C-alpha positions, -999 to 999 in steps of 0.1 A, spaced: -5 -1 -6 35 25 6 54 8 -10 56 39 -37 68 62 -8 103 37 -8 130 41 -33 147 12 -48 170 6 -23 146 10 5 120 -18 -15 155 -37 -17 154 -36 21 119 -40 24 119 -72 10 144 -88 26 133 -72 56 100 -90 49 122 -124 46 138 -125 82 103 -117 98 82 -137 88 112 -165 97 110 -153 127 83 -166 156 87 -202 135 65 -203 112 59 -197 78 25 -184 70 5 -194 36 -5 -157 40 30 -149 49 41 -162 17 16 -147 -4 14 -114 5 56 -116 1 53 -117 -30 28 -92 -37 52 -64 -18 69 -77 -42 45 -70 -73 44 -32 -64 80 -33 -62 95 -13 -87 112 -42 -118 144 -31 -109 143 -47 -72 163 -70 -62 165 -87 -30 193 -78 -12 221 -111 -6 238 -90 19 224 -75 37 224 -61 81 199 -50 103 217 -24 113 224 -6 83 181 1 80 189 33 101 216 46 65 190 38 41 154 55 54 156 95 58 125 108 61 99 98 86 76 87 59 98 66 49 103 48 82 67 53 80 61 38 53 86 13 57 68 2 90 32 -1 80 43 -25 46 61 -50 82 38 -48 106 8 -56 77 25 -83 77 32 -90 109 -12 -96 110 -11 -105 75 -24 -145 92 -40 -137 121 -16 -142 147 11 -105 156 34 -131 172 61 -113 201 89 -127 184 69 -114 153 69 -75 174 97 -74 194 117 -80 154 90 -50 148 103 -32 181 142 -43 170 137 -25 134 117 2 141 148 11 172 176 12 139 154 30 120 139 58 148 109 63 156 96 61 193 82 34 209 48 50 214 50 64 171 52 24 166 23 18 188 1 40 170 13 27 130 1 -6 145 -29 2 161 -37 18 125 -25 -20 109 -59 -31 136 -81 -5 123 -71 -20 87 -70 -56 93 -111 -47 113 -123 -27 83 -109 -59 58 -123 -80 76 -158 -60 73 -155 -54 40 -152 -96 35 -183 -101 55 -196 -77 34 -191 -96 -2 -212 -128 19 
């Protein structure tokens, strides 16, 4: 949804970080793999997955609040896609937020926003029945 706010390097970091996120709880749900495929399709055509990737370097590639928030909203949405925001996923996202310089209060607001979006999507699905 917010991938267009990210440049090619940031999109590549998003894909790699998403891969790490979906493996962080030791359970890779089919919904998580599907959303990763959708993210890949939404990225610029020249985005490549980084083979040498250091999470610690994320802080140097996100320069402004719009990029940081866009990145985190995408990651949080992935964590919620299987209806189980596992504590290991939450811890992973907390660490990412810390690295890129997003304060816990703002991260909480982003998580709340994603929860509202999930609820709205579920309501829409019920209307389609």
